[in-house]
DRENLUMMI-209631 format. One record per residue (C-alpha): chain; residue number from 1; x, y, z; residue in one letter. Coordinates in steps of 0.2 Angstrom, whole numbers. Example, Ala and Ser with C-alpha at 12.3 -4.5 7.8 and 13.67 -1.06 7.14 Angstrom:
+---+-----+-------+-------+-------+---+
: c :   k :     X :     Y :     Z : r :
+---+-----+-------+-------+-------+---+
: A :   1 :    62 :   -22 :    39 : A :
: A :   2 :    68 :    -5 :    36 : S :
+---+-----+-------+-------+-------+---+
***
This chain:
+---+-----+-------+-------+-------+---+
: c :   k :     X :     Y :     Z : r :
+---+-----+-------+-------+-------+---+
: A :   1 :   446 :   320 :   209 : D :
: A :   2 :   439 :   327 :   225 : W :
: A :   3 :   434 :   345 :   224 : D :
: A :   4 :   418 :   355 :   224 : V :
: A :   5 :   419 :   355 :   205 : H :
: A :   6 :   417 :   340 :   193 : H :
: A :   7 :   434 :   336 :   183 : G :
: A :   8 :   425 :   336 :   166 : N :
: A :   9 :   441 :   338 :   157 : G :
: A :  10 :   449 :   323 :   165 : T :
: A :  11 :   433 :   313 :   162 : Q :
: A :  12 :   432 :   318 :   144 : K :
: A :  13 :   450 :   312 :   142 : A :
: A :  14 :   446 :   295 :   148 : F :
: A :  15 :   428 :   292 :   146 : I :
: A :  16 :   430 :   277 :   134 : D :
: A :  17 :   447 :   270 :   141 : D :
: A :  18 :   446 :   254 :   149 : P :
: A :  19 :   463 :   256 :   157 : N :
: A :  20 :   459 :   271 :   167 : V :
: A :  21 :   447 :   272 :   182 : L :
: A :  22 :   440 :   290 :   184 : Y :
: A :  23 :   432 :   294 :   200 : F :
: A :  24 :   424 :   311 :   205 : S :
: A :  25 :   416 :   318 :   220 : I :
: A :  26 :   409 :   335 :   218 : H :
: A :  27 :   394 :   346 :   220 : R :
: A :  28 :   382 :   342 :   206 : F :
: A :  29 :   365 :   350 :   212 : D :
: A :  30 :   356 :   341 :   198 : H :
: A :  31 :   367 :   348 :   185 : G :
: A :  32 :   365 :   366 :   192 : N :
: A :  33 :   382 :   368 :   199 : F :
: A :  34 :   397 :   373 :   189 : F :
: A :  35 :   402 :   367 :   176 : P :
: A :  36 :   383 :   365 :   174 : F :
: A :  37 :   384 :   348 :   165 : S :
: A :  38 :   373 :   333 :   166 : K :
: A :  39 :   389 :   324 :   161 : D :
: A :  40 :   394 :   325 :   179 : A :
: A :  41 :   379 :   315 :   185 : G :
: A :  42 :   379 :   297 :   192 : P :
: A :  43 :   373 :   289 :   175 : R :
: A :  44 :   388 :   294 :   167 : I :
: A :  45 :   398 :   278 :   169 : V :
: A :  46 :   410 :   277 :   153 : G :
: A :  47 :   407 :   274 :   135 : N :
: A :  48 :   411 :   258 :   124 : G :
: A :  49 :   426 :   249 :   132 : D :
: A :  50 :   427 :   261 :   145 : G :
: A :  51 :   409 :   258 :   152 : E :
: A :  52 :   410 :   255 :   171 : G :
: A :  53 :   427 :   264 :   173 : R :
: A :  54 :   419 :   281 :   176 : N :
: A :  55 :   411 :   286 :   193 : V :
: A :  56 :   403 :   302 :   198 : N :
: A :  57 :   397 :   305 :   215 : V :
: A :  58 :   388 :   322 :   213 : G :
: A :  59 :   381 :   330 :   229 : W :
: A :  60 :   364 :   336 :   226 : N :
: A :  61 :   365 :   346 :   243 : D :
: A :  62 :   377 :   359 :   251 : K :
: A :  63 :   387 :   357 :   268 : K :
: A :  64 :   393 :   339 :   264 : M :
: A :  65 :   407 :   335 :   276 : G :
: A :  66 :   419 :   323 :   283 : D :
: A :  67 :   407 :   309 :   287 : D :
: A :  68 :   399 :   310 :   270 : E :
: A :  69 :   416 :   310 :   261 : Y :
: A :  70 :   423 :   296 :   272 : L :
: A :  71 :   408 :   285 :   269 : V :
: A :  72 :   410 :   288 :   249 : V :
: A :  73 :   429 :   284 :   251 : F :
: A :  74 :   427 :   268 :   262 : E :
: A :  75 :   411 :   260 :   255 : K :
: A :  76 :   412 :   265 :   236 : L :
: A :  77 :   429 :   271 :   230 : L :
: A :  78 :   441 :   259 :   239 : M :
: A :  79 :   431 :   243 :   235 : P :
: A :  80 :   430 :   249 :   216 : I :
: A :  81 :   449 :   254 :   216 : A :
: A :  82 :   454 :   238 :   225 : T :
: A :  83 :   445 :   228 :   212 : E :
: A :  84 :   452 :   238 :   197 : F :
: A :  85 :   469 :   236 :   205 : D :
: A :  86 :   479 :   251 :   197 : P :
: A :  87 :   497 :   251 :   194 : D :
: A :  88 :   497 :   270 :   197 : L :
: A :  89 :   486 :   282 :   206 : V :
: A :  90 :   485 :   300 :   201 : L :
: A :  91 :   474 :   312 :   212 : V :
: A :  92 :   467 :   329 :   207 : S :
: A :  93 :   464 :   337 :   224 : A :
: A :  94 :   455 :   353 :   224 : G :
: A :  95 :   453 :   362 :   241 : F :
: A :  96 :   437 :   371 :   238 : D :
: A :  97 :   426 :   358 :   247 : A :
: A :  98 :   435 :   364 :   263 : A :
: A :  99 :   425 :   370 :   277 : K :
: A : 100 :   422 :   389 :   275 : G :
: A : 101 :   428 :   389 :   256 : D :
: A : 102 :   418 :   395 :   241 : M :
: A : 103 :   411 :   377 :   238 : G :
: A : 104 :   399 :   377 :   253 : D :
: A : 105 :   405 :   361 :   259 : C :
: A : 106 :   412 :   356 :   276 : N :
: A : 107 :   427 :   345 :   274 : V :
: A : 108 :   440 :   348 :   287 : T :
: A : 109 :   460 :   345 :   286 : P :
: A : 110 :   458 :   330 :   298 : E :
: A : 111 :   447 :   321 :   285 : C :
+---+-----+-------+-------+-------+---+
***
């Protein structure tokens, strides 16, 4: 899920499922960005059998852009996803992290 907002509904649906890897990149601002939930923080890693299958990358600053997103994808998401070895990948792709949009981030179409 890459968007300026945390995918709290998706996370909640799969928080204890060991067969689903959930990964979210979003504005967090220490829990002070919508949906204003500490559940969007980096310490929320899944429950029970799903522990380790939930990854939150919550930005605590504005203006995150291509460089920051690419580093997260290349150095964090892809190694975790490769190890998980999914049969199917579903992507929730919001566009409000785009440069000039409401999220106050700087991701460009080239990214």
